[in-house]
C-alpha positions, -999 to 999 in steps of 0.1 A, spaced: -1 0 0 13 34 -11 10 60 16 16 98 13 23 123 42 -4 147 51 -10 171 79 -37 168 105 -56 197 88 -56 183 54 -66 149 66 -95 164 86 -107 184 58 -104 155 33 -123 130 56 -148 157 64 -156 163 27 -157 125 19 -181 120 50 -202 151 39 -208 130 5 -216 98 22 -249 80 15 -259 52 37 -255 18 20 -289 8 35 -308 34 20 -314 52 52 -306 89 61 -277 84 86 -243 78 71 -219 60 97 -181 65 99 -156 44 119 -123 57 133 -107 27 143 -75 23 162 -55 11 194 -60 31 225 -25 44 217 -38 60 185 -54 93 184 -91 80 174 -108 105 196 -88 133 184 -93 126 146 -132 118 153 -137 150 171 -117 171 143 -139 157 118 -169 162 135 -160 199 138 -153 204 102 -185 189 93 -203 212 118 -187 241 102 -201 228 69 -236 229 84 -239 192 90 -253 174 121 -229 150 134 -230 126 164 -198 112 180 -199 79 198 -168 65 218 -166 28 226 -154 37 258 -189 47 267 -200 9 258 -177 -12 279 -194 -40 300 -194 -41 336 -163 -47 354 -177 -83 366 -178 -94 329 -144 -75 315 -124 -90 345 -141 -127 346 -109 -141 336 -85 -116 353 -77 -77 348 -49 -85 324 -64 -110 301 -58 -102 265 -83 -125 249 -110 -113 272 -101 -78 263 -105 -88 224 -137 -108 228 -156 -92 256 -146 -59 270 -165 -39 246 -205 -44 246 -210 -48 209 -245 -61 214 -252 -29 229 -238 -7 202 -259 -27 177 -291 -23 198 -284 14 211 -268 30 182 -269 12 149 -302 -5 149 -319 30 154 -302 42 126 -312 17 101 -336 26 73 -368 33 87 -358 32 121 -363 60 149 -330 76 148 -332 76 185 -297 65 201 -280 62 231 -249 84 236 -232 62 260 -241 32 284 -218 25 310 -191 45 329 -160 25 336 -149 47 364 -178 44 386 -188 9 370 -223 20 368 -249 27 342 -244 64 331 -284 70 324 -275 94 296 -309 105 281 -317 94 245 -309 117 216 -329 121 184 -310 124 154 -322 144 127 -321 128 92 -288 137 75 -267 133 109 -232 116 103 -225 91 131 -188 89 139 -177 60 160 -142 58 175 -123 34 193 -103 0 193 -114 -34 173 -142 -17 155 -137 -36 122 -141 -73 131 -179 -67 143 -196 -64 109 -210 -28 122 -226 -12 92 -200 16 85 -202 35 52 -166 49 57 -140 32 79 -108 49 90 -81 29 106 -53 44 124 -24 21 121 7 18 146 35 -3 136 44 -27 163 72 -7 177 52 24 179 23 3 195 45 -7 221 64 26 227 31 45 229 11 22 252 15 26 289 34 0 308 6 -8 327 -14 -14 295 12 -35 276 -7 -68 286 -33 -56 257 -7 -59 231 -14 -95 221 -51 -87 216 -41 -62 188 -16 -88 172 -48 -109 171 -68 -81 155 -41 -78 131 -43 -114 121 -81 -119 122 -98 -85 110 -69 -73 89 -77 -37 95 -51 -24 71 -68 -42 42 -105 -40 55 -107 -3 62 -113 23 33 -89 47 46 -55 38 62 -36 65 83 -1 56 94 1 76 130 34 62 145 41 100 152 10 118 161 21 149 142 37 132 112 10 113 95 5 94 64 -23 81 44 -37 58 18 -60 85 1 -98 84 2 -102 46 -8 
C-alpha cells in the first residue's frame, strides 16, 4: 500500500469532505463512519476534528466513543484484569452498540440513539438520555477493534501503528493488551479492510492511503 504524508488539517478536511458526501448503504438517512485504532492511537482526536469540520459545513454530527459501551467490570475481569483474549472478545458491549446505536439508525428506524451506556470509572450505568438524531446526521464511532464486528460503516478509517510504535506509545501498565492487537491484525486485518488507512506512528507526522 502506498502512503503519502499529510497534515492533521488536510486529513481532517479530506475526511470531512468525504463524509459529507456519504450515502448510507442501507438507503437510510444516517451515514456511519468508523475511526478505528488502538488506545495509543488518536482516534478520539481525529473523530472530534472531523466532526467539528462537518459542523462548520452545516452538517449535524453525533460522535460515539466505544469507551462508553464497555461491559461491567464483573464481566470484563471474569478471567482476570489482564487477559488479552477477554479484552478482545468481551470488554466492549457490541450487542449494546447494535441495539442502542446502529439499530436505531437503520433505514426506516427511529433515529433515537443512546450516547453512552456504562461509566468504566464508577462501574455504573451512565443513565444518559436518548438523543434524537435528525435525518442527515453523520454518526462517527471511534475506538479500538471496530472492524471485526460487521458494524454497518459507510466509511472506515483505521489509524495504524507499527508494532514498535504501538509498544512505545502504550503505557507500561497497559502493555498486556498488545497480544489482543496482534490477534486483531491477524483476524480482522484492519489495514486491508479499512477504506482509509492512516499511519500514525508519530501523532504529528501522518501518512495516509487516500480516500479509498
